[in-house]
N, C-alpha and C positions, 0 to 999 in steps of 0.2 A: 370457948367454944362459940359464942355467939360474934366475936371478933373474926374468927375465921369464916363465919357464915356471910359476913357483911363484904370481907375480902373476895370472897368465893363469887358472890352476885356481882360485886363491881367487877371483875374478870371477865363476867358472863356478859355484864353488857357491854364492855368494849371489844372484846373477842373481835366483833364483827367490823368492828373501824379499824383493828391491825391487820387484818388479811384481804383487805381490800384494795385492788390493783389500782395505780394512778400510771397511765403513759400519757406522752405527748411524741409526735410523730412529725416529720418534715419529709421531702424528699428532693432529689436533686436529678436534673435531667444532662446528661454526657452529651457534648454535643463534639464532633468530631468531621473536620472537612477534608475531602480529597481533592488537591488540584490537578486536574485534566492537565496531563502532558503525551508530547509526541513524539519517537525518532524515528530515524530512517537510516540504513546501513548503507555503505559505501563501496558498492564493488569495485574490480578492476575494470579496468578502459578497455574499448573492444579492438582487437586486431584480426580485421577480413581477411579470407584469404584474396591473392593478388589476381585480380583480372588480367587477362592476355591475351592472345591472338587464339587461344585453343580453351580458356578457362572463362567462363560467358556468368555465371552467376558466384555468388560469395553469401553466406549469413551469419551472424555472428548473436551473441545473446548477452545478457548482464540480467541479474536478479537483487531487486530491493526488498529487505523484509523491514517491514513495519509495525512497529510496537506503538500501542496507546491504551490508554486506561478510560479515555470518553467515552460515555456511555450512550452518546449518540453515533459513534463511529469515526469513519475517516474517510478522505477523498485523495486519492492519488492521482496527480496530474502531470504530466510531460509535454517537454517543448524544447524547442532548440534556439538556437541564438541567430541565427539567417534563414533567410526564404530566397530560394530552395538553400535546404540542408545542408547538404554536402557539397564541399566546394573546394577547389584546388586553390589556396591563397594568392599562389604566385602566378596565377594564368587568370584566374576568375570563371575558369570552365566550372562545369557543375552539373552533377545527375538531376535530372527531372523529379521533383517529389512524386509519389506514386499517388494514383488518384487519391483526393482528399474527400470526394464527393460523397462516396458511401463506401463501406467495409466490404469487399469482394476477396474471391479468391486470387491466390498471383498469378498473374499471366502480363507480360511485356509483350507489347508487339513494335518493332521498328523503332528504337528508341532504349536509352539507358537510365535506370529510373533507381531510386531509393526510398524504402518502404518500411513500414514497420507492424510487429502484431503483438500478444503478448498472452500470456494463459498464468494459473492461478485460482485459487480458491475464492478469491474477491474481486476478480478479472471475467467480465460480463462483454457479450458483442463479440468477441473474436475467435469465435468457433470453438471445439471440442478437444483439440489435439494438446499434449503435454508435450510436446518437443516441436523445437524449431523447425525442424528438417522432415523431408522425407529419405531422404539419403545424403551423403556429406554435401554441402553447399547447394543444396536444392531445397528452395522453401517449402513446407508443408504444405499442400493441397489441401489439410482441411480447418488449418488456421484463415481466418479475416483478414487481411492488411489493409492498411493504409497508409497514406501518407502525413507529414505533420505539418503544422501549419503556422510554421515561422515561431515565432517567439506568443501568440497565443495556446494558450495549455489546452490540450485534450484529456479527458479522463480516460485513465488504464485501469484502476480497480477503486471499488469501493466497499463498504461496507457500514450497517447502521446499530453496529455496537462495539465494545471494545473488543482487542484481541486478547488471547492468553499471552501469559508472561514471556513465550516465547516469539511472539508475534506470527506476522504471517506473512508469505514471502508471494511477490507477483514477478513475473519474467517478463523484460520485454526482449521481441525477436527481430533482427535487424535483418535487412536482406539489400541486395545489389543483382541488377541483371543488365547486359547488353544483350539484346537482340537486332541481329541485321546490320546495326550500325556500331561499330567498335568507340568504347568510350574512350576519349583524347587520353593520351598516357600522362601520369601527373600524380601527387599526393593530395589528396582530400581528405576532406576533416569533416566531423561535423560535430558540435557538442550541446548533446541531450540532459536537460535538467529533469528529474525527479522531485517533485515536492510532495508531502504529505501533509494535508490539510486535515484538522479537526472539524466535523461535522456541526 
């Protein structure tokens, strides 16, 4: 009986030590990098309606889609490979670039000219229309138009945040017109380059 009491007493004294929790802790930091990237689509070339003795204006368009995950967004700029931009390489005849001093509603007087405008969610400063034309081959009267500045890039669109995964589209409108004087017959072309740049 005495032995049982001693064992019980010893167990009672040791029990708190047996159930006391022991712990140790550590933590890890998860590091995840995301590389900034940007892509731009490649639309088809623009073929304008032929100007003639009875056809005085033409309008065309192309749409670029920009996709970027860059937090600070992107800028979309356009430039041409020559000044003036629309040239007949065989004769060196050229359409005058539309007024590049400021954007304005389309109006050609006593000349033959080549200009551009744009629309899209990230396009600012070119008016509020969502179409390049009033009627077939007649430039929109609510868009604001300008001329190219040769190889010097001009901003067409910009955003201060990333796009969604489907990207954002911006449409460039191209217009030519002859007024009072004929554009000399020939085959004219202009190379327009659009460049999407992360901000």
